[in-house]
N, C-alpha and C positions, 0 to 999 in steps of 0.2 A: 817728511812730506810735506811741501806748502800747498794751504789750499786757500783760495779767496771765496767768502761768503758774499754774494752780489745780488742787489736789486734795484730796479728801476721803476721810474715814473712817467707816464706817458701823455699825450692828448686825446687819446682814444684807446679801445682795443685791437683794431686793426691795422697793422703796417703796410696792409694790401690796398687800406683806404686812404693812404697817406699819413698817417700819423706819425706821430714823432716822439723822441725822446725828449725828456726836458730832466729828468734827475737821474744821476748815476750815483749807485752808493756801494762802496766795498771794505770790505775786512779783512784781515789777513791772520793766520793760523799757519803755525810751521810745528809740526808734531805733536797736531792737536792742542796746541797752547794758543791763545788771541794774543797778539804782540799788538804792540801802538801802531804800528803801520796801516794805514787806511787811504782810500782814494775816492775823493767826494768831488761833484761837481753838478752845478746846473746849467741848464741848457737852452738858449734861444731856438725854438724850435720854427721858427719865420709862417706858424700858423695858429688859426685858433684854438682853443681848449677845451672839449666839450664839455657843456653844462654837468653831464654825470659824471667826470673824469674829474673836474674843478669840486665836487664833492666828495670824493674820496680822498684825494690828497691837498687840497688848500692852496694848489699854487696857481698865481692866476700870471695872466699874460703881461702885465704892468709888473712885474716882480720880473718876468724874464728877458723883458727888452734891452736891459744892458749886460744880459749873461751870455757867455762864448756860445759858437757855433759847435757843433758835432765833430765839423772839420779841425777843430782849432784843437780841441782835446784827444784825438783819436789816435795820434801814434803813443802819448801819455798813459792813455788805457792800456794799449797793447803793452806796452812796456810792462804796467801792475799785473797783468795777468798772464802773462807769456808763459809756459812752461809748467803754468800751474793746473790746479782741480777746479774747478767751478763749482761752489754749491750753490746751488738756486733753488726756490721754491715754487713748482709749476714752469721749469725751465723754458718748456718750447716756445714762453708767452714773451720772456725777458729777450731768448736768442735770436727768436724771431727780428723781433725789433732790434737786435743788435747787426744782424747780420742785413736788416735794410740800410742800417745807417752805413754801413760799411759799403754794399752796393752803390750809393749814392755817392762813396767817394772814386770809384771807378773798381772794374775788376782785380787789380793788384794787391786792394786791400782784402782780398779774401773772406773768409767767415770766421766765424767763433772757433770751431770745431779745426780750423787749421795753427791756432794758437796752445790750446789747451783742450783738456777733456772736461765734461760736465756731468756732474752728479746731481740727480735731481730729486729733491725731499719731501716733493707730496709722491712720488712714487716708493720712498722708502717708506712714508708714513703711513701708505695705504698697504702696503704689503704686512707691515708691523701691526695694523689695528682694522683689520678689513672690516668694509661697514660702519664706523664712524665716521663724525668728521674729522677732519684733516686739512683744514686750514691754519694760517698760523696762529689765529685767535684760539684757536680750540686745542691747538698742538702746546701752547704756553701755559693752559688749565690745567692741562693733562699731567705735565711735567715740573708742572710749580713755576714757570718763567714768570716773572715780575713785567710786564705790556703797561702797566699802570699810564703810561706816559703817550700811549699811542693811543691818540684820541680820533688822529688821522693818520693815513698811511706817508710815510718818509720812506726813501731810497736808504740813506745811511742809518736812520733807527731800525729799519724793518729790517736789515741787515744783520744788527747787531743783536737783535732778538733773535734770527734766524740762526744765526753762531751759535747762541745758547741751548738753544732748542736742537741742534743737530747734533752737539758734543753730548746733551739729556739722552738723545735719541737713540744713540750709537755707542753709548758710555760704554760695552761690552768688550770693544775694540782696541780699549784702548791698552789691555795688555800684549797686545799684538808687538806693539814697539819695543824694540831691543835696546834702543839706546835711551829711556826713558829713567831720569832719578826714582822713580815711583815703581818702576819694576823691578830695578836695583833694591830698592827698600823691602820688597814684595819676597825676592830671594835670599836674602840676608832672614828675614823672618820667616822662612820657611824652613831653612837651612838651620836655625835657632830652634824651631821646635821637633824638628827629626833629632837634634840633638840632645834636647831633652828627653825625647822618647826613649833615647839608650839610657837615660838614667834611673828609668821607675823600674824601682823592683817588681817586678812580676809574682802573685801567688804560685806555689807550684802544687797541686794537690796528689798526695799517693793514696793509689787504688787500695781499697782494704783486702783481706786475705780472701774473702767469700768473692770479691770483684774476681780477684786474680787465679781462682779455681775454675769458676765460671767462663772468662779467657780461655782459659787452658782446656777446656772440656772442648769449647768451640774450634781451636785449633786442633785438638783430634780428630774433631770430627771431618773437618777440610782435609788433612792429612791422609784419612781412610778412605775421600773419596777421589782423590789423586794418588792413588797409588802409593801410600806413604811419606811423598811429597807435600811440603809446604813453606813456602818462602819466607812467613816469618818465623821458623824455626831457624832458618840461617839467620836469618836478623838478629837472632838471641832473644826472643822473645816468648820461649818455652815456660 
């Protein structure tokens, strides 16, 4: 299974108000193992960044002035995420911005769900930890993930942190993979344990004469109630 953990930074909160994506960060997981493959780009949004958004990510208009536009990297992004499963925290936010960017390029570009499926880790976290804080910082603390470098939000850094959180949060599913080395080792260990168990000498306790007499008396009562028949007599327990 190929999964892409994705995060974005934007000029503001609402794509319907004309806000744009200014950073995209993606990291790859294959069969629940992180690879060195990633996609990262800063984008010129052709508009001002809101002060509130700048306070979150610290990315300035001056820094983005010479960066490519979304149209310049759209095909490269699609090629990277195509046929994968996107893992996103609060997925509706990022997907709405991506879909808005594709819409600006024309109908032929479609939407995110035309290229891949999406898993929302916020929904997973709320199901697993109802009534608790489930933002990325809270999840890092809960699963002991180091996010000490996260003074400001950044798409690639947040994607890398979310990858670790996602693997920790869904760790129980790792054994479902039939191709992983870890499962092969687990199977071999299980076989060894069973084999070793067969070699254990079990203690056999023999009944005393008194216990045998009590057992015989009980079988006689059963036979009397059943017209002289008792299956345990036939099995040699007389």
